[in-house]
C-alpha positions, -999 to 999 in steps of 0.1 A, spaced: -669 -276 -454 -643 -260 -431 -619 -236 -446 -583 -243 -446 -578 -216 -420 -602 -233 -397 -587 -268 -401 -552 -251 -394 -564 -241 -361 -572 -277 -353 -537 -287 -364 -520 -259 -342 -542 -269 -312 -533 -304 -315 -496 -298 -317 -496 -276 -288 -512 -304 -266 -486 -330 -273 -466 -338 -243 -431 -353 -250 -411 -369 -221 -389 -345 -202 -361 -368 -198 -335 -371 -212 -342 -334 -218 -316 -330 -249 -334 -358 -267 -369 -343 -265 -362 -306 -263 -352 -306 -302 -385 -322 -309 -406 -295 -291 -384 -269 -307 -389 -279 -345 -425 -286 -341 -431 -251 -325 -412 -234 -356 -445 -232 -374 -447 -233 -411 -478 -237 -433 -487 -270 -420 -499 -278 -455 -499 -316 -453 -519 -319 -421 -542 -293 -432 -548 -313 -466 -552 -343 -447 -581 -328 -427 -595 -314 -459 -598 -349 -474 -615 -360 -442 -639 -331 -446 -645 -337 -484 -656 -373 -474 -678 -362 -444 -655 -377 -419 -649 -366 -383 -622 -340 -380 -614 -349 -345 -607 -387 -353 -584 -376 -379 -561 -356 -357 -538 -385 -348 -531 -391 -385 -526 -354 -389 -500 -354 -362 -482 -386 -374 -479 -367 -409 -466 -335 -395 -443 -351 -371 -428 -374 -398 -424 -343 -420 -404 -322 -393 -383 -354 -386 -374 -353 -424 -364 -315 -421 -341 -323 -391 -321 -349 -412 -323 -328 -444 -308 -300 -426 -280 -322 -414 -274 -335 -449 -275 -299 -464 -254 -285 -436 -280 -259 -434 -277 -233 -405 -312 -220 -406 -347 -235 -408 -376 -209 -408 -352 -181 -398 -341 -199 -366 -313 -221 -359 -315 -256 -372 -315 -285 -345 -281 -298 -354 -265 -263 -350 -282 -258 -317 -278 -291 -301 -251 -309 -322 -253 -335 -351 -255 -365 -329 -283 -353 -310 -302 -342 -340 -299 -375 -355 -312 -393 -324 -340 -366 -319 -350 -372 -355 -351 -411 -350 -373 -405 -320 -397 -384 -341 -402 -414 -364 -412 -434 -332 -435 -406 -322 -452 -404 -356 -459 -441 -354 -472 -437 -320 -496 -410 -334 -508 -432 -363 -517 -460 -339 -542 -438 -323 -566 -439 -352 -597 -459 -350 -587 -496 -348 -611 -503 -377 -588 -485 -402 -557 -491 -385 -541 -515 -411 -548 -494 -442 -537 -462 -423 -504 -479 -413 -500 -494 -446 -503 -458 -464 -484 -440 -436 -453 -465 -441 -455 -466 -479 -454 -427 -476 -426 -424 -453 -405 -450 -473 -412 -431 -507 -397 -398 -490 -367 -414 -480 -363 -430 -515 -366 -398 -531 -341 -381 -508 -317 -408 -517 -323 -403 -554 -317 -366 -550 -284 -372 -534 -273 -396 -562 -283 -372 -588 -257 -348 -577 -230 -372 -589 -245 -384 -621 -244 -365 -656 -270 -387 -672 -301 -381 -652 -332 -381 -673 -364 -359 -672 -385 -392 -662 -359 -400 -637 -363 -364 -622 -400 -364 -623 -399 -398 -603 -374 -382 -579 -396 -352 -571 -426 -375 -570 -410 -395 -542 -393 -366 -523 -421 -341 -523 -453 -354 -538 -460 -387 -523 -462 -370 -488 -491 -347 -500 -507 -376 -517 -502 -398 -488 -518 -373 -463 -549 -368 -484 -554 -407 -489 -549 -409 -451 -576 -385 -446 -600 -404 -470 -592 -437 -450 -601 -420 -418 -633 -408 -433 -640 -443 -445 -642 -433 -482 -642 -462 -507 -608 -475 -518 -613 -460 -552 -620 -426 -539 -589 -428 -516 -569 -436 -547 -583 -407 -566 -577 -381 -537 -541 -396 -535 -537 -389 -572 -548 -353 -567 -524 -349 -540 -495 -365 -558 -499 -346 -591 -504 -314 -573 -472 -321 -554 -452 -327 -587 -467 -295 -602 -457 -274 -570 -420 -286 -574 -419 -278 -610 -432 -245 -602 -404 -243 -576 -378 -250 -602 -393 -222 -624 -396 -196 -595 -360 -204 -586 -346 -187 -618 -376 -164 -627 -393 -154 -595 -393 -122 -575 -368 -127 -548 -389 -106 -524 -422 -125 -532 -406 -160 -536 -389 -158 -504 -357 -177 -516 -325 -167 -530 -330 -165 -568 -311 -189 -591 -297 -208 -561 -303 -239 -583 -281 -226 -611 -253 -217 -586 -255 -251 -572 -257 -268 -606 -288 -285 -592 -304 -308 -618 -339 -293 -622 -365 -300 -650 -351 -266 -666 -316 -279 -666 -323 -312 -679 -345 -297 -706 -319 -274 -718 -292 -304 -719 -319 -323 -739 -326 -295 -766 -292 -276 -767 -269 -277 -797 -236 -292 -795 -220 -257 -792 -246 -244 -766 -240 -278 -746 -204 -271 -744 -211 -236 -732 -235 -250 -705 -208 -274 -693 -183 -247 -692 -208 -227 -668 -207 -255 -645 -173 -244 -633 -177 -209 -634 -170 -193 -600 -184 -158 -611 -221 -164 -600 -236 -136 -616 -219 -142 -648 -231 -180 -646 -264 -169 -637 -268 -145 -668 -251 -171 -692 -275 -201 -682 -305 -179 -679 -298 -166 -715 -296 -202 -728 -330 -208 -710 -345 -179 -728 -331 -190 -762 -346 -224 -758 -378 -213 -743 -372 -236 -713 -395 -215 -690 -423 -219 -713 -417 -258 -716 -414 -261 -678 -447 -241 -674 -465 -264 -698 -451 -295 -679 -462 -279 -645 -497 -274 -660 -501 -309 -673 -496 -323 -637 -520 -297 -623 -546 -308 -650 -540 -344 -639 -545 -334 -603 -579 -317 -611 -590 -345 -634 -585 -370 -604 -606 -347 -582 -635 -343 -608 -636 -382 -609 -646 -383 -570 -684 -387 -571 -691 -359 -546 -709 -328 -556 -685 -300 -569 -696 -275 -541 -679 -297 -515 -647 -296 -535 -644 -259 -536 -622 -254 -504 -598 -279 -515 -595 -264 -550 -592 -230 -534 -563 -241 -514 -547 -258 -544 -549 -225 -562 -533 -205 -534 -504 -230 -533 -499 -228 -570 -504 -190 -572 -470 -179 -561 -453 -148 -576 -431 -149 -606 
């Protein structure tokens, strides 16, 4: 079995070898730019880990890995436009550097480039690979739409929220791993199990993100703490609080939504989280999905020793600082 760091080298090498057209320059330069900004490359790496798990050929899986990473970065360009974000990985976002219209077009071309990559897989598995890639891409777009719609709704339920993060975040991880299984010619039931592992791991990861946003160490977490509270973002924590709060506390919570003093707002809502043990409930929900992920992985009829690197990477993903 290869280690994640070894597989990451394959991913980085493959990215460096991609040659985009040079004309028109302003269409393709943004693509080279965002693809070169780095990041953890978790999705293509886990795709290759799934290939390795089922004893497939890493080199034959690189087109699928490039399709996934290209698609992921395409979503980042468009997400940054929708969020009006000035920075991505510490650098100017594409729309800030080249303008919104060019960023939209470059993103569109990235979707084309992603499809070109996926069509380079072996012809014997092209149909299931395309089906999985397209279902994954469609799911991510559905999740983004639901996330935007939830901003203007006051009646979002926890099951709806879980489904939204499943689509927006988790299906890309699950789809990546299923693609790896398909390239490695795994049995359909095995491909479904590794998909379930990735999807449930992705949900657990996002739930942990919700928790860390409020209770994490800002230096170790790498993000502004309580940004979700400031933005009135509907996370598992907030929805659980709304579900459990007394009428009096619910009224206090609603009042905090319009509080312009961020420090005061964070304190009052965090106090309510403590009072209703929301952190503990969210942690338990996160663990439930992590258990589902490992349960799916255990059902794959492959020696446990061959699963060790995937488990190690999953643990690293989930072992972020509080």
